N, C-alpha and C positions, 0 to 999 in steps of 0.2 A: 636901281640901272646908276652904269660909270657916268662921269661925264667925260663927251666927247672930245673936248678941248684935254682934258685929262691923258687920253687916252696915245692922243696926234702927238702933244709931248714924253707922252713914254716913247711910242714908238721912234721922234723925233732922236729920244738919246737912245732907243738900242738899233738906230742906223749909223748917229755915232762913232758910238764902241765900236761899231762894224769895221768903219772904212779910217778910225784909227790902228785896226790890230790888221786891220792890211796892211797899211803904208810901216807899220813895224815890223813885218815881217819882207816887206822891201826893202826896206834900209837891214833891216839885221842878214838876207841870204844876199840879195842884189850888188846890194851897193856897196858892204864894206865884205863881204865873201863870205861870212860862219857856214863856214861847213853844217851839213846836218845831225851829225853828232853833238858841235860844240849847240850846237842849238836845245838836245836834247838835255844833255847835258845844263844847263842852266832853265831850263824847264826845271830842272827837278832842284833843281838849288829852293826855288820858289815856293810861298806857303803854297797847300794841295788844291783849292779851288781857283789862282790865279793858273797855274799850271797846266787845271785841267783847260780851264779854259782859252786858252793858248792851244794845245794836242788837238784837241777838238775842233778850232780854228783850221787849225794843219790837214787833220783829217779830212775836213768836207773838203774846204778851200787848191791844199796843194794836196790830194791823192798822189801823187808821184814820189815826193818830198818824203811822205811819209812812210809806201815804201820800198825806199832809198834807207831810210833810219831803221826799221825791223830788221835789215841787212846788215848791214853797218855798227847796230851798235849792240852790241856784246848781253847790258840787263835787259832782256827780251820779257824777264817780268816785269818790271816796270809799264811795257806796253801794254801786259794782258791787263794792269790792273786799273790805266786806265780808260781801255774798252770794259773793263769792266763796270768802274763808275758809271760809266755811260750807261748803259744797259739801266742797273741798276736806277741813273735817272729817268731814262721813259719809260720804266717802268709805276713809280710813285708819282710820276705827270699824269699815267695814265688808271691808272688808282684815283687818283684827286678825282681827273672827271667823269670817270664813272661813278664815288659817293654824289660825284654834287648832280648827275643829271636822274638818279638811283630817288623816290619819293621816300622819307623818311618810314617804317617800321614797325609795328606796338609787338613791342617782344610779350609769347606768352607767359602765365602767372606761372611760378616756384610758387605750391602750395605742398609740405608736407602732408607723407601717408595718413598724420594721422588725423588733419581738417579734412582731408579729401576725403576720411571711412567716416566724415563722423555728419555728414550731409546725406539725407536724405533720397535714395532707389527711387525712378519714380518709374508705373509704369511703361512698358514700351506701347508706345502709341505710335501711329501708322497715317499719315495721308492718307493714303490709300488699304486698305483694311490687307493687311494678309499679306501684300507687297509692294508697299515703300515706305519706312517706319518716317515719322519725323524726322526732318531735316535729315536727309540721305539722300543718297547720291545713286541714282539707277543709270544701269547700259542697258538702252534697247540692243539689242540684235536682231537682224532678221534676214531671214532669206532674199536674193532678186526675186523683188518683185511678187512677199509674200505680201502684203499689204503694210506695213508699217506705216507709212503715210496716214495711211487710214485708223491704222490703229492711236497713234496720236492727238488724228483730230477725234476718235474719242476718248480717249483720257483728256483734253480738251473740255469740253460740254462736261466730263463727271466735275472737273478739279472748278470748271464756272459756275454750272446750274449742282451740283450738288450730290446729282443722277450716283445712281450704282455702277462702276466701270466692268463692263459686259458682263450686263443687265447678275449682276452676283455679292461686285464685292465695294464695300461699304466708304465710301469716298468725303471725306472733308473738304468741303467749299473753301476755295481762297476770295484772298483779294483783287485780286491781278497773277498770272498767268500770264507770261513773254513768249512771244515760237520766234526765233529765229530763222528761218526759211533759204536754205540756200540751194535748192535740187529742182524747186516745180515755181513756171510763170506766175508772176501776180495773181495772173487769170486764175487761173488754173487752183493756187490756193481759198481765193476769192471764193470760188464754187464747191469745191465739195468742204469745207470749213460753212457755207452760204446751207449747203444739204444737210448737215448734221442740227442744223436746228437751234443754234443752240441760244435761252435765252437769254444769260445774264452774257448779252457780248462785251458792255462797258468794263468785265474785270477782263479782257483778253485783247493781245495788244499783236499785233503782228508785224515783220523785223523783216523783208525780200530782198537779199544779198545778194538773191545774184546777176550772178555782172559784177556788185561790188564786193566780193569777199576780200578784194589787196585793204579796202578802209578797215578790215576785222584782224590787225594785223596785233590780238595780245599780251604778244613776244614783248610790244616794245609798252618797258611801264606808259611814258607820259601818253603812247592810245591807249592803253589799256584803261587810262584816268580816265582818256576823253572819254572811252564809251562806257566806263560807271558810272559816268555822272551822268551821262545820256539815256541810259534804261534808265537809272533811278530805282529807287525799292521797287522789291514783285517780292514774293509766296517762291513762286515756282519759276523756271529759263529753263526752254526745251531750245535744243540747236537739233536740229537733223538738214544736213546730218554729217560725220566726222570728216570724213574723208574730202571733201572739194576743198573745207576747213586747210589740211592739212598741204592738201596739192595750192593752193595759193600762199603759205605762207614758206612755201620752196622744205618742207620736212618729207619724211622720207618713213610712208605709213609702216615697213618693219621695224624700224628701234629708235624711232623719234616721237610714237605717240605720245610720252609719259612730260617731253615738254610741254604740249599743248596742254592738258590735262592740269601743271600744275599751276601756269595762267588763268587757263579756268575760270579753276579754283579761286586765283588771286581775280579775275572777272567781280565773280560770288559777292567774293567775303567788300570787298571799296564796291560796292552797289546796294550792298545789302538783301540779298537773294538768298535766302534759308538752303534750298532746295534748286537741284538740274536733274536736268533728264538728258541723255547720247546717244544718241540715233546711230545707228551703223552696223556697218555691207557682214553679214557671215562670207565666209570661203565659199566658193561654185565648188568646193570639191568637202567640202562637211559639213557638222553644222557650226561647227567652230570663229567667234568673228576676231576680222585681219589683226594682221599688222603685229603691232608690238605688244609683249606678253605683259608689260605696263598696264595696257585694256582690262582687264583679269580682276586687277591689282583694286585700281580706281573703283569702284563703284560697291554700295554695300547692299544693291542688289545687281543682279543680271535677267534681266526677261528673256525671253525665247518667243521666237516668233517663224514656223517656219510652215510648210507647204506641201503638200502628197496628194500626188496622181487626180482627178479631175473628179467631179460627182457632176448632176443634173440638176438642175436649175428645174422649177414643182414649170414656172412658168410659161417659161421660152424653151423650156427641152436644148439649152445651150448647158455648155460645161464651164466650173469657172473652180479653182484647187480649191481643196479639203487644207483647212487652214488650223494653226497648234500651235498655244502660248501654251510656257509654264515661267515657272521666279523662283529661283536661288537664291539669296545670302545672309546676313546675317539675321536676325526671326523675321528670314522668309525661305518658306518652303511650299509650295505650289506647286503637284503633278499635274503635266499638260491635260490639255485640256483642250480638246474641238471646239468650234471657233462657227458661229452663224449666222453669212454675212447677207444681209440687206442693202439690197442694190440701189434699193429707189432712195434711203435716207442714209446710206453706210451706213448702219449701226452695228455693229459686234456684239453677238451675246455667244455666253459656254451653249454649248449644246447637247453635249458629249463626253467621253471620255477621248481620253489620251490616245492614241500610234496600236500602242501596243493591246489592248483592251481594241480595239474596233479589227486587229488586225487576229486578234484570239477569236471574236464573235464571229468572228467568217468562219471560221473552224469548231464552232460550237454542234454545227447539227452530224458534219463527219462523225465526231466524238462519240453524238449517243446516238449515229448508229451504228458504228463498231461494239457500239458494248450492244446495243437491241441486240445483236447476232452474236452474238458472244459476254454471256450474262459471267458475272464474275471474273470478269480477265481483271490482271494488273495494271499499273501507269503507266509500268512498259512497256506493255503490250500494248496496248494503246497509242502509248506514241511512237509505235517501227514501226507499226500495221496506218498511223494517220499523215498523207503528209501533211508540211509548216516545218515552220521551223520549231525549236521542242520547247520551247523559252515561252512559242505563246501557246503551242496545245498543252504547258501542265499551267500557263491564267485558263485559257478555255475551261479546264476539266475542274479547276476551281471557283470559275465561277458558275458551272453547271449547278457545286454540288453543296453549292453559299444561298442559289437557287433553288435547289431541293429538287435542283431534276436529275441530280444525282445520287445514290445513294451508294457510300463507302463500306465496308465491314470489314473491323481487322480479321486477319485472316494469314498465321505463318507471324515472319519478320516485315508483311506487311498490307496495304491492301486488295477487295476485293468488289470492281466497283460492278453497278447496279443499278437500272434503270428504275425512276421510283415506282411505286404504282398510279399515280396520272401523268407521268407522262409516258408511261406502256401503252394503257389503255389509251390515249392521242392516239399515240405510236397504232395503235393492232382499227382502231377507228377509221384510220386514214389508210389504210390499206384494204380492211373493207367497203367504204367507197368510192 
């Protein structure tokens, strides 16, 4: 830290020099009657730095004289060069200050391809089997009220306790997972996590940012360094969710989300956090995450949670939306699966196939009815006479054939379809009854 006495002396010296320069101007222009033209010519004969100092002072304190000089002196290029030099000085000063404020960055090592290929390949390992590669970044996009926070709670329980995620995806337990929540009130977060019945609660840290998001300005290097030290090392960091942070930082969701993602990665690196999950909303009109296309480039895997229609619950007769989960990414390919929700424990488990198969299943009885009435019919005949979308009808036919409820026989360039003997017998028995 500099000595205050030295700073004061330096300030006094600068003030004295400025005062001396003002006195020179007064003497040259007001007392000796030197014209503006003579003043400019006089400075041109000086050393560049001295001339620069005089002219910058004149531009600052004598704007009228500067304007007159521009019109009366023919050598306009001289003034252009003076102004250009002033701008260069400002840019150098700005760059110097930014460099002083910017923390030192570790450059990645340069490795020759020979050495790079000589290193043994590691088998792809997963934090969550088939869904989350180790050291990977996850973007969870969810429709409005589809249960994204509930899904995040289920994930936290699996990470802390080592339970299978959604009841079927093996999960490697972590030593520490951090939840940054900015949507729910602390009481609501506490209640929902308590209902998860997490056994290893010491493995989970919760940071409630609701009402305090302005403190999370990780775009600022100093603030980011403070947060990195505050959070400390961890295995997994979960942020629920993106939009409020962007609003707090004054970033556009449409085209500036990438700035936050870069800072989020830097935060994780500085804090020693290996894996990230970011929760984000889908748009209301489709099943795509809102905003900057950079959001689709950032994750190693994209998880999707959607809701559709209503279904009756067994106990109360009330209706809850059907939820469907899917994932795609690097070494990740999980077809859409239906989820069951237990309202008492808030646990989610896979209990069926995706919407395409669910819709196709609804058409299976109609397909069997048509084939029963038209034995030997073609697929085109079935598709033309059974109501529903063509893709769902084809899926229904395929599923019935795989379960041997329909029999296909080659006929010309296509296939003839028949109800198999057991299915037909069951149908006849039902009619007789």
